[in-house]
PDB file as gemmi writes it, atoms N, CA and C in Angstrom:
CRYST1    1.000    1.000    1.000  90.00  90.00  90.00 P 1                      
ATOM      1  N   UNK A   1       0.843  -1.179   0.000  1.00  0.00           N  
ATOM      2  CA  UNK A   1       0.000   0.000   0.000  1.00  0.00           C  
ATOM      3  C   UNK A   1       0.887   1.240   0.000  1.00  0.00           C  
ATOM      4  N   UNK A   2       0.646   2.128  -0.926  1.00  0.00           N  
ATOM      5  CA  UNK A   2       1.407   3.372  -1.027  1.00  0.00           C  
ATOM      6  C   UNK A   2       0.763   4.423  -0.132  1.00  0.00           C  
ATOM      7  N   UNK A   3       1.585   5.312   0.417  1.00  0.00           N  
ATOM      8  CA  UNK A   3       1.073   6.381   1.274  1.00  0.00           C  
ATOM      9  C   UNK A   3      -0.067   7.100   0.550  1.00  0.00           C  
ATOM     10  N   UNK A   4      -1.201   7.301   1.209  1.00  0.00           N  
ATOM     11  CA  UNK A   4      -2.349   7.920   0.546  1.00  0.00           C  
ATOM     12  C   UNK A   4      -2.062   9.360   0.102  1.00  0.00           C  
ATOM     13  N   UNK A   5      -2.537   9.700  -1.077  1.00  0.00           N  
ATOM     14  CA  UNK A   5      -2.302  11.025  -1.626  1.00  0.00           C  
ATOM     15  C   UNK A   5      -2.844  12.144  -0.760  1.00  0.00           C  
ATOM     16  N   UNK A   6      -3.929  11.895  -0.029  1.00  0.00           N  
ATOM     17  CA  UNK A   6      -4.501  12.951   0.802  1.00  0.00           C  
ATOM     18  C   UNK A   6      -3.584  13.342   1.961  1.00  0.00           C  
ATOM     19  N   UNK A   7      -2.610  12.504   2.284  1.00  0.00           N  
ATOM     20  CA  UNK A   7      -1.639  12.858   3.324  1.00  0.00           C  
ATOM     21  C   UNK A   7      -0.536  13.775   2.794  1.00  0.00           C  
ATOM     22  N   UNK A   8      -0.332  13.776   1.495  1.00  0.00           N  
ATOM     23  CA  UNK A   8       0.736  14.566   0.883  1.00  0.00           C  
ATOM     24  C   UNK A   8       0.189  15.952   0.559  1.00  0.00           C  
ATOM     25  N   UNK A   9       0.111  16.803   1.576  1.00  0.00           N  
ATOM     26  CA  UNK A   9      -0.564  18.095   1.503  1.00  0.00           C  
ATOM     27  C   UNK A   9       0.329  19.233   1.018  1.00  0.00           C  
ATOM     28  N   UNK A  10       1.621  19.002   0.890  1.00  0.00           N  
ATOM     29  CA  UNK A  10       2.562  20.055   0.515  1.00  0.00           C  
ATOM     30  C   UNK A  10       3.191  19.749  -0.840  1.00  0.00           C  
ATOM     31  N   UNK A  11       3.904  20.739  -1.376  1.00  0.00           N  
ATOM     32  CA  UNK A  11       4.719  20.537  -2.567  1.00  0.00           C  
ATOM     33  C   UNK A  11       6.138  20.969  -2.245  1.00  0.00           C  
ATOM     34  N   UNK A  12       7.099  20.183  -2.696  1.00  0.00           N  
ATOM     35  CA  UNK A  12       8.507  20.526  -2.546  1.00  0.00           C  
ATOM     36  C   UNK A  12       9.148  20.490  -3.931  1.00  0.00           C  
ATOM     37  N   UNK A  13      10.256  21.184  -4.057  1.00  0.00           N  
ATOM     38  CA  UNK A  13      11.034  21.151  -5.289  1.00  0.00           C  
ATOM     39  C   UNK A  13      12.328  20.413  -4.991  1.00  0.00           C  
ATOM     40  N   UNK A  14      12.631  19.403  -5.803  1.00  0.00           N  
ATOM     41  CA  UNK A  14      13.811  18.563  -5.589  1.00  0.00           C  
ATOM     42  C   UNK A  14      14.779  18.737  -6.746  1.00  0.00           C  
ATOM     43  N   UNK A  15      16.032  19.015  -6.413  1.00  0.00           N  
ATOM     44  CA  UNK A  15      17.122  19.030  -7.383  1.00  0.00           C  
ATOM     45  C   UNK A  15      18.038  17.868  -6.993  1.00  0.00           C  
ATOM     46  N   UNK A  16      17.889  16.744  -7.678  1.00  0.00           N  
ATOM     47  CA  UNK A  16      18.624  15.525  -7.315  1.00  0.00           C  
ATOM     48  C   UNK A  16      20.124  15.713  -7.523  1.00  0.00           C  
ATOM     49  N   UNK A  17      20.884  15.284  -6.540  1.00  0.00           N  
ATOM     50  CA  UNK A  17      22.348  15.354  -6.607  1.00  0.00           C  
ATOM     51  C   UNK A  17      22.860  14.326  -7.605  1.00  0.00           C  
ATOM     52  N   UNK A  18      23.691  14.783  -8.546  1.00  0.00           N  
ATOM     53  CA  UNK A  18      24.239  13.897  -9.581  1.00  0.00           C  
ATOM     54  C   UNK A  18      25.694  13.527  -9.329  1.00  0.00           C  
ATOM     55  N   UNK A  19      26.394  14.322  -8.544  1.00  0.00           N  
ATOM     56  CA  UNK A  19      27.803  14.058  -8.270  1.00  0.00           C  
ATOM     57  C   UNK A  19      28.596  15.349  -8.311  1.00  0.00           C  
ATOM     58  N   UNK A  20      29.893  15.217  -8.052  1.00  0.00           N  
ATOM     59  CA  UNK A  20      30.779  16.378  -8.069  1.00  0.00           C  
ATOM     60  C   UNK A  20      31.450  16.516  -9.424  1.00  0.00           C  
ATOM     61  N   UNK A  21      31.661  17.760  -9.831  1.00  0.00           N  
ATOM     62  CA  UNK A  21      32.386  18.065 -11.056  1.00  0.00           C  
ATOM     63  C   UNK A  21      33.558  18.963 -10.695  1.00  0.00           C  
ATOM     64  N   UNK A  22      34.325  19.353 -11.682  1.00  0.00           N  
ATOM     65  CA  UNK A  22      35.475  20.220 -11.415  1.00  0.00           C  
ATOM     66  C   UNK A  22      35.040  21.601 -10.929  1.00  0.00           C  
ATOM     67  N   UNK A  23      33.777  21.966 -11.164  1.00  0.00           N  
ATOM     68  CA  UNK A  23      33.279  23.269 -10.726  1.00  0.00           C  
ATOM     69  C   UNK A  23      32.370  23.175  -9.507  1.00  0.00           C  
ATOM     70  N   UNK A  24      32.238  21.994  -8.927  1.00  0.00           N  
ATOM     71  CA  UNK A  24      31.402  21.817  -7.742  1.00  0.00           C  
ATOM     72  C   UNK A  24      30.327  20.778  -7.958  1.00  0.00           C  
ATOM     73  N   UNK A  25      29.349  20.726  -7.059  1.00  0.00           N  
ATOM     74  CA  UNK A  25      28.292  19.720  -7.170  1.00  0.00           C  
ATOM     75  C   UNK A  25      27.428  19.952  -8.408  1.00  0.00           C  
ATOM     76  N   UNK A  26      26.901  18.851  -8.934  1.00  0.00           N  
ATOM     77  CA  UNK A  26      26.021  18.900 -10.098  1.00  0.00           C  
ATOM     78  C   UNK A  26      24.648  18.367  -9.684  1.00  0.00           C  
ATOM     79  N   UNK A  27      23.601  19.057 -10.149  1.00  0.00           N  
ATOM     80  CA  UNK A  27      22.238  18.694  -9.785  1.00  0.00           C  
ATOM     81  C   UNK A  27      21.385  18.526 -11.038  1.00  0.00           C  
ATOM     82  N   UNK A  28      20.386  17.664 -10.955  1.00  0.00           N  
ATOM     83  CA  UNK A  28      19.423  17.484 -12.038  1.00  0.00           C  
ATOM     84  C   UNK A  28      18.491  18.695 -12.071  1.00  0.00           C  
ATOM     85  N   UNK A  29      17.745  18.802 -13.158  1.00  0.00           N  
ATOM     86  CA  UNK A  29      16.750  19.867 -13.265  1.00  0.00           C  
ATOM     87  C   UNK A  29      15.735  19.729 -12.134  1.00  0.00           C  
ATOM     88  N   UNK A  30      15.236  20.840 -11.609  1.00  0.00           N  
ATOM     89  CA  UNK A  30      14.274  20.765 -10.502  1.00  0.00           C  
ATOM     90  C   UNK A  30      12.969  20.098 -10.917  1.00  0.00           C  
ATOM     91  N   UNK A  31      12.434  19.285 -10.006  1.00  0.00           N  
ATOM     92  CA  UNK A  31      11.121  18.670 -10.198  1.00  0.00           C  
ATOM     93  C   UNK A  31      10.270  18.976  -8.969  1.00  0.00           C  
ATOM     94  N   UNK A  32       8.974  19.111  -9.187  1.00  0.00           N  
ATOM     95  CA  UNK A  32       8.040  19.360  -8.094  1.00  0.00           C  
ATOM     96  C   UNK A  32       7.421  18.031  -7.687  1.00  0.00           C  
ATOM     97  N   UNK A  33       7.335  17.816  -6.369  1.00  0.00           N  
ATOM     98  CA  UNK A  33       6.775  16.563  -5.864  1.00  0.00           C  
ATOM     99  C   UNK A  33       5.799  16.851  -4.736  1.00  0.00           C  
ATOM    100  N   UNK A  34       4.740  16.039  -4.670  1.00  0.00           N  
ATOM    101  CA  UNK A  34       3.816  16.102  -3.536  1.00  0.00           C  
ATOM    102  C   UNK A  34       4.514  15.501  -2.326  1.00  0.00           C  
ATOM    103  N   UNK A  35       4.257  16.093  -1.162  1.00  0.00           N  
ATOM    104  CA  UNK A  35       4.972  15.658   0.038  1.00  0.00           C  
ATOM    105  C   UNK A  35       4.181  16.024   1.289  1.00  0.00           C  
ATOM    106  N   UNK A  36       4.628  15.447   2.385  1.00  0.00           N  
ATOM    107  CA  UNK A  36       4.208  15.897   3.708  1.00  0.00           C  
ATOM    108  C   UNK A  36       5.471  16.402   4.370  1.00  0.00           C  
ATOM    109  N   UNK A  37       5.441  17.632   4.856  1.00  0.00           N  
ATOM    110  CA  UNK A  37       6.638  18.270   5.410  1.00  0.00           C  
ATOM    111  C   UNK A  37       6.429  18.542   6.888  1.00  0.00           C  
ATOM    112  N   UNK A  38       7.398  18.136   7.694  1.00  0.00           N  
ATOM    113  CA  UNK A  38       7.354  18.392   9.136  1.00  0.00           C  
ATOM    114  C   UNK A  38       8.632  19.137   9.526  1.00  0.00           C  
ATOM    115  N   UNK A  39       8.468  20.373   9.965  1.00  0.00           N  
ATOM    116  CA  UNK A  39       9.612  21.189  10.397  1.00  0.00           C  
ATOM    117  C   UNK A  39       9.820  20.932  11.892  1.00  0.00           C  
ATOM    118  N   UNK A  40      10.749  20.039  12.186  1.00  0.00           N  
ATOM    119  CA  UNK A  40      11.001  19.658  13.571  1.00  0.00           C  
ATOM    120  C   UNK A  40      12.436  19.159  13.663  1.00  0.00           C  
ATOM    121  N   UNK A  41      13.188  19.688  14.591  1.00  0.00           N  
ATOM    122  CA  UNK A  41      14.582  19.280  14.749  1.00  0.00           C  
ATOM    123  C   UNK A  41      14.674  17.902  15.393  1.00  0.00           C  
ATOM    124  N   UNK A  42      15.578  17.095  14.843  1.00  0.00           N  
ATOM    125  CA  UNK A  42      15.863  15.786  15.449  1.00  0.00           C  
ATOM    126  C   UNK A  42      17.279  15.384  15.053  1.00  0.00           C  
ATOM    127  N   UNK A  43      17.862  14.503  15.823  1.00  0.00           N  
ATOM    128  CA  UNK A  43      19.214  14.031  15.554  1.00  0.00           C  
ATOM    129  C   UNK A  43      19.159  12.787  14.678  1.00  0.00           C  
ATOM    130  N   UNK A  44      19.960  12.786  13.611  1.00  0.00           N  
ATOM    131  CA  UNK A  44      20.059  11.635  12.712  1.00  0.00           C  
ATOM    132  C   UNK A  44      21.527  11.361  12.447  1.00  0.00           C  
ATOM    133  N   UNK A  45      21.814  10.196  11.901  1.00  0.00           N  
ATOM    134  CA  UNK A  45      23.184   9.865  11.503  1.00  0.00           C  
ATOM    135  C   UNK A  45      23.324  10.104  10.011  1.00  0.00           C  
ATOM    136  N   UNK A  46      24.360  10.849   9.644  1.00  0.00           N  
ATOM    137  CA  UNK A  46      24.644  11.111   8.245  1.00  0.00           C  
ATOM    138  C   UNK A  46      25.296   9.910   7.588  1.00  0.00           C  
ATOM    139  N   UNK A  47      25.623  10.051   6.301  1.00  0.00           N  
ATOM    140  CA  UNK A  47      26.236   8.940   5.565  1.00  0.00           C  
ATOM    141  C   UNK A  47      27.575   8.523   6.146  1.00  0.00           C  
ATOM    142  N   UNK A  48      28.276   9.458   6.777  1.00  0.00           N  
ATOM    143  CA  UNK A  48      29.581   9.148   7.363  1.00  0.00           C  
ATOM    144  C   UNK A  48      29.477   8.615   8.786  1.00  0.00           C  
ATOM    145  N   UNK A  49      28.247   8.472   9.296  1.00  0.00           N  
ATOM    146  CA  UNK A  49      28.038   7.934  10.637  1.00  0.00           C  
ATOM    147  C   UNK A  49      28.017   8.977  11.734  1.00  0.00           C  
ATOM    148  N   UNK A  50      28.318  10.216  11.406  1.00  0.00           N  
ATOM    149  CA  UNK A  50      28.313  11.293  12.391  1.00  0.00           C  
ATOM    150  C   UNK A  50      26.883  11.715  12.699  1.00  0.00           C  
ATOM    151  N   UNK A  51      26.635  12.093  13.942  1.00  0.00           N  
ATOM    152  CA  UNK A  51      25.324  12.600  14.321  1.00  0.00           C  
ATOM    153  C   UNK A  51      25.200  14.050  13.872  1.00  0.00           C  
ATOM    154  N   UNK A  52      24.096  14.362  13.217  1.00  0.00           N  
ATOM    155  CA  UNK A  52      23.808  15.730  12.778  1.00  0.00           C  
ATOM    156  C   UNK A  52      22.362  16.050  13.132  1.00  0.00           C  
ATOM    157  N   UNK A  53      22.046  17.331  13.185  1.00  0.00           N  
ATOM    158  CA  UNK A  53      20.683  17.743  13.488  1.00  0.00           C  
ATOM    159  C   UNK A  53      19.940  18.008  12.193  1.00  0.00           C  
ATOM    160  N   UNK A  54      18.860  17.294  12.009  1.00  0.00           N  
ATOM    161  CA  UNK A  54      17.978  17.521  10.863  1.00  0.00           C  
ATOM    162  C   UNK A  54      16.897  18.498  11.312  1.00  0.00           C  
ATOM    163  N   UNK A  55      16.611  19.499  10.472  1.00  0.00           N  
ATOM    164  CA  UNK A  55      15.611  20.489  10.847  1.00  0.00           C  
ATOM    165  C   UNK A  55      14.241  20.168  10.262  1.00  0.00           C  
ATOM    166  N   UNK A  56      14.220  19.319   9.228  1.00  0.00           N  
ATOM    167  CA  UNK A  56      12.973  19.035   8.524  1.00  0.00           C  
ATOM    168  C   UNK A  56      12.939  17.576   8.086  1.00  0.00           C  
ATOM    169  N   UNK A  57      11.764  16.959   8.151  1.00  0.00           N  
ATOM    170  CA  UNK A  57      11.543  15.627   7.608  1.00  0.00           C  
ATOM    171  C   UNK A  57      10.473  15.742   6.532  1.00  0.00           C  
ATOM    172  N   UNK A  58      10.729  15.094   5.391  1.00  0.00           N  
ATOM    173  CA  UNK A  58       9.809  15.140   4.259  1.00  0.00           C  
ATOM    174  C   UNK A  58       9.432  13.713   3.895  1.00  0.00           C  
ATOM    175  N   UNK A  59       8.131  13.448   3.739  1.00  0.00           N  
ATOM    176  CA  UNK A  59       7.647  12.154   3.281  1.00  0.00           C  
ATOM    177  C   UNK A  59       7.189  12.305   1.838  1.00  0.00           C  
ATOM    178  N   UNK A  60       7.649  11.398   0.979  1.00  0.00           N  
ATOM    179  CA  UNK A  60       7.361  11.423  -0.451  1.00  0.00           C  
ATOM    180  C   UNK A  60       6.793  10.079  -0.884  1.00  0.00           C  
ATOM    181  N   UNK A  61       6.282  10.036  -2.106  1.00  0.00           N  
ATOM    182  CA  UNK A  61       5.905   8.744  -2.682  1.00  0.00           C  
ATOM    183  C   UNK A  61       7.145   7.861  -2.775  1.00  0.00           C  
ATOM    184  N   UNK A  62       7.003   6.554  -2.654  1.00  0.00           N  
ATOM    185  CA  UNK A  62       8.179   5.676  -2.666  1.00  0.00           C  
ATOM    186  C   UNK A  62       8.938   5.687  -3.996  1.00  0.00           C  
ATOM    187  N   UNK A  63       8.295   6.088  -5.060  1.00  0.00           N  
ATOM    188  CA  UNK A  63       8.953   6.115  -6.369  1.00  0.00           C  
ATOM    189  C   UNK A  63       9.761   7.384  -6.602  1.00  0.00           C  
ATOM    190  N   UNK A  64       9.638   8.360  -5.703  1.00  0.00           N  
ATOM    191  CA  UNK A  64      10.338   9.634  -5.880  1.00  0.00           C  
ATOM    192  C   UNK A  64      11.810   9.499  -5.516  1.00  0.00           C  
ATOM    193  N   UNK A  65      12.680   9.780  -6.469  1.00  0.00           N  
ATOM    194  CA  UNK A  65      14.120   9.753  -6.205  1.00  0.00           C  
ATOM    195  C   UNK A  65      14.525  11.031  -5.484  1.00  0.00           C  
ATOM    196  N   UNK A  66      15.357  10.894  -4.464  1.00  0.00           N  
ATOM    197  CA  UNK A  66      15.853  12.045  -3.712  1.00  0.00           C  
ATOM    198  C   UNK A  66      17.108  11.606  -2.958  1.00  0.00           C  
ATOM    199  N   UNK A  67      18.237  11.446  -3.682  1.00  0.00           N  
ATOM    200  CA  UNK A  67      19.448  10.926  -3.049  1.00  0.00           C  
ATOM    201  C   UNK A  67      20.061  11.907  -2.048  1.00  0.00           C  
ATOM    202  N   UNK A  68      20.867  11.401  -1.108  1.00  0.00           N  
ATOM    203  CA  UNK A  68      21.578  12.287  -0.189  1.00  0.00           C  
ATOM    204  C   UNK A  68      22.362  13.346  -0.964  1.00  0.00           C  
ATOM    205  N   UNK A  69      22.462  14.521  -0.372  1.00  0.00           N  
ATOM    206  CA  UNK A  69      23.138  15.700  -0.907  1.00  0.00           C  
ATOM    207  C   UNK A  69      22.320  16.448  -1.955  1.00  0.00           C  
ATOM    208  N   UNK A  70      21.103  15.960  -2.258  1.00  0.00           N  
ATOM    209  CA  UNK A  70      20.218  16.700  -3.158  1.00  0.00           C  
ATOM    210  C   UNK A  70      19.773  17.981  -2.460  1.00  0.00           C  
ATOM    211  N   UNK A  71      19.245  18.914  -3.244  1.00  0.00           N  
ATOM    212  CA  UNK A  71      18.690  20.145  -2.680  1.00  0.00           C  
ATOM    213  C   UNK A  71      17.170  20.063  -2.745  1.00  0.00           C  
ATOM    214  N   UNK A  72      16.527  20.434  -1.635  1.00  0.00           N  
ATOM    215  CA  UNK A  72      15.065  20.410  -1.555  1.00  0.00           C  
ATOM    216  C   UNK A  72      14.593  21.774  -1.061  1.00  0.00           C  
ATOM    217  N   UNK A  73      13.632  22.336  -1.773  1.00  0.00           N  
ATOM    218  CA  UNK A  73      13.007  23.587  -1.350  1.00  0.00           C  
ATOM    219  C   UNK A  73      11.632  23.251  -0.797  1.00  0.00           C  
ATOM    220  N   UNK A  74      11.416  23.629   0.471  1.00  0.00           N  
ATOM    221  CA  UNK A  74      10.164  23.322   1.163  1.00  0.00           C  
ATOM    222  C   UNK A  74       9.182  24.486   0.989  1.00  0.00           C  
ATOM    223  N   UNK A  75       7.903  24.314   1.376  1.00  0.00           N  
ATOM    224  CA  UNK A  75       6.893  25.345   1.153  1.00  0.00           C  
ATOM    225  C   UNK A  75       7.221  26.725   1.743  1.00  0.00           C  
ATOM    226  N   UNK A  76       8.032  26.779   2.782  1.00  0.00           N  
ATOM    227  CA  UNK A  76       8.388  28.078   3.368  1.00  0.00           C  
ATOM    228  C   UNK A  76       9.368  28.847   2.490  1.00  0.00           C  
ATOM    229  N   UNK A  77       9.922  28.173   1.453  1.00  0.00           N  
ATOM    230  CA  UNK A  77      10.906  28.807   0.576  1.00  0.00           C  
ATOM    231  C   UNK A  77      12.346  28.477   0.939  1.00  0.00           C  
ATOM    232  N   UNK A  78      12.533  27.806   2.059  1.00  0.00           N  
ATOM    233  CA  UNK A  78      13.878  27.443   2.493  1.00  0.00           C  
ATOM    234  C   UNK A  78      14.395  26.281   1.662  1.00  0.00           C  
ATOM    235  N   UNK A  79      15.653  26.386   1.210  1.00  0.00           N  
ATOM    236  CA  UNK A  79      16.301  25.301   0.475  1.00  0.00           C  
ATOM    237  C   UNK A  79      17.328  24.659   1.387  1.00  0.00           C  
ATOM    238  N   UNK A  80      17.300  23.328   1.467  1.00  0.00           N  
ATOM    239  CA  UNK A  80      18.193  22.594   2.363  1.00  0.00           C  
ATOM    240  C   UNK A  80      18.747  21.371   1.650  1.00  0.00           C  
ATOM    241  N   UNK A  81      19.811  20.816   2.212  1.00  0.00           N  
ATOM    242  CA  UNK A  81      20.442  19.617   1.654  1.00  0.00           C  
ATOM    243  C   UNK A  81      19.897  18.363   2.322  1.00  0.00           C  
ATOM    244  N   UNK A  82      19.814  17.294   1.548  1.00  0.00           N  
ATOM    245  CA  UNK A  82      19.342  16.017   2.063  1.00  0.00           C  
ATOM    246  C   UNK A  82      20.451  15.355   2.870  1.00  0.00           C  
ATOM    247  N   UNK A  83      20.128  14.970   4.095  1.00  0.00           N  
ATOM    248  CA  UNK A  83      21.069  14.225   4.941  1.00  0.00           C  
ATOM    249  C   UNK A  83      20.875  12.737   4.695  1.00  0.00           C  
ATOM    250  N   UNK A  84      19.629  12.275   4.827  1.00  0.00           N  
ATOM    251  CA  UNK A  84      19.321  10.858   4.606  1.00  0.00           C  
ATOM    252  C   UNK A  84      18.092  10.734   3.718  1.00  0.00           C  
ATOM    253  N   UNK A  85      18.026   9.638   2.990  1.00  0.00           N  
ATOM    254  CA  UNK A  85      16.881   9.320   2.150  1.00  0.00           C  
ATOM    255  C   UNK A  85      16.623   7.830   2.313  1.00  0.00           C  
ATOM    256  N   UNK A  86      15.500   7.497   2.947  1.00  0.00           N  
ATOM    257  CA  UNK A  86      15.204   6.103   3.282  1.00  0.00           C  
ATOM    258  C   UNK A  86      13.905   5.663   2.648  1.00  0.00           C  
ATOM    259  N   UNK A  87      13.917   4.471   2.061  1.00  0.00           N  
ATOM    260  CA  UNK A  87      12.717   3.897   1.465  1.00  0.00           C  
ATOM    261  C   UNK A  87      12.090   2.939   2.466  1.00  0.00           C  
ATOM    262  N   UNK A  88      10.805   3.143   2.743  1.00  0.00           N  
ATOM    263  CA  UNK A  88      10.057   2.257   3.627  1.00  0.00           C  
ATOM    264  C   UNK A  88       9.063   1.477   2.778  1.00  0.00           C  
ATOM    265  N   UNK A  89       9.286   0.185   2.655  1.00  0.00           N  
ATOM    266  CA  UNK A  89       8.467  -0.689   1.820  1.00  0.00           C  
ATOM    267  C   UNK A  89       8.051  -1.881   2.666  1.00  0.00           C  
ATOM    268  N   UNK A  90       6.747  -2.024   2.877  1.00  0.00           N  
ATOM    269  CA  UNK A  90       6.234  -3.097   3.725  1.00  0.00           C  
ATOM    270  C   UNK A  90       6.201  -4.449   3.051  1.00  0.00           C  
ATOM    271  N   UNK A  91       6.654  -4.538   1.790  1.00  0.00           N  
ATOM    272  CA  UNK A  91       6.693  -5.818   1.107  1.00  0.00           C  
ATOM    273  C   UNK A  91       5.323  -6.459   0.953  1.00  0.00           C  
ATOM    274  N   UNK A  92       4.308  -5.653   0.725  1.00  0.00           N  
ATOM    275  CA  UNK A  92       2.961  -6.183   0.561  1.00  0.00           C  
ATOM    276  C   UNK A  92       2.115  -6.115   1.815  1.00  0.00           C  
ATOM    277  N   UNK A  93       2.724  -5.813   2.952  1.00  0.00           N  
ATOM    278  CA  UNK A  93       1.941  -5.645   4.180  1.00  0.00           C  
ATOM    279  C   UNK A  93       1.158  -4.340   4.087  1.00  0.00           C  
ATOM    280  N   UNK A  94       0.077  -4.216   4.819  1.00  0.00           N  
ATOM    281  CA  UNK A  94      -0.741  -3.006   4.740  1.00  0.00           C  
ATOM    282  C   UNK A  94      -0.123  -1.835   5.511  1.00  0.00           C  
ATOM    283  N   UNK A  95       1.052  -1.426   5.084  1.00  0.00           N  
ATOM    284  CA  UNK A  95       1.744  -0.282   5.684  1.00  0.00           C  
ATOM    285  C   UNK A  95       1.880   0.803   4.624  1.00  0.00           C  
ATOM    286  N   UNK A  96       1.981   2.060   5.014  1.00  0.00           N  
ATOM    287  CA  UNK A  96       2.108   3.128   4.021  1.00  0.00           C  
ATOM    288  C   UNK A  96       3.540   3.212   3.465  1.00  0.00           C  
ATOM    289  N   UNK A  97       3.773   2.574   2.324  1.00  0.00           N  
ATOM    290  CA  UNK A  97       5.091   2.631   1.694  1.00  0.00           C  
ATOM    291  C   UNK A  97       5.378   4.079   1.308  1.00  0.00           C  
ATOM    292  N   UNK A  98       6.599   4.539   1.617  1.00  0.00           N  
ATOM    293  CA  UNK A  98       6.959   5.918   1.337  1.00  0.00           C  
ATOM    294  C   UNK A  98       8.475   6.091   1.394  1.00  0.00           C  
ATOM    295  N   UNK A  99       8.938   7.256   0.959  1.00  0.00           N  
ATOM    296  CA  UNK A  99      10.345   7.641   1.105  1.00  0.00           C  
ATOM    297  C   UNK A  99      10.410   8.740   2.152  1.00  0.00           C  
ATOM    298  N   UNK A 100      11.283   8.575   3.135  1.00  0.00           N  
ATOM    299  CA  UNK A 100      11.463   9.583   4.190  1.00  0.00           C  
ATOM    300  C   UNK A 100      12.817  10.251   3.977  1.00  0.00           C  
ATOM    301  N   UNK A 101      12.799  11.573   3.895  1.00  0.00           N  
ATOM    302  CA  UNK A 101      14.003  12.355   3.635  1.00  0.00           C  
ATOM    303  C   UNK A 101      14.212  13.335   4.784  1.00  0.00           C  
ATOM    304  N   UNK A 102      15.429  13.404   5.324  1.00  0.00           N  
ATOM    305  CA  UNK A 102      15.739  14.391   6.359  1.00  0.00           C  
ATOM    306  C   UNK A 102      16.627  15.466   5.747  1.00  0.00           C  
ATOM    307  N   UNK A 103      16.373  16.712   6.148  1.00  0.00           N  
ATOM    308  CA  UNK A 103      17.076  17.863   5.604  1.00  0.00           C  
ATOM    309  C   UNK A 103      17.842  18.612   6.662  1.00  0.00           C  
ATOM    310  N   UNK A 104      18.914  19.295   6.252  1.00  0.00           N  
ATOM    311  CA  UNK A 104      19.689  20.127   7.170  1.00  0.00           C  
ATOM    312  C   UNK A 104      18.891  21.324   7.600  1.00  0.00           C  
TER     313      UNK A 104                                                      
END                                                                             
């Protein structure tokens, strides 16, 4: 079961991180995605294992790509970097499959 659309009350803009180039990070063209956005500080572990404070959590459809280091603009207009991007898939169980993204 995919997260119900009525829960995705916000829109975010995602610029997926493509990698580093000689001139700095490279990002894909911006795409708009339906989301649920929660502005709340919490501690998470980054890709390097260090604890960092995430200021925002975003829930997306499970098919939405949003790799770490991507840029996300939330409804308030703030643009932040992705710390973690986790796919939650119940494997057919009646759980709301979704992608959870934490932002700086």
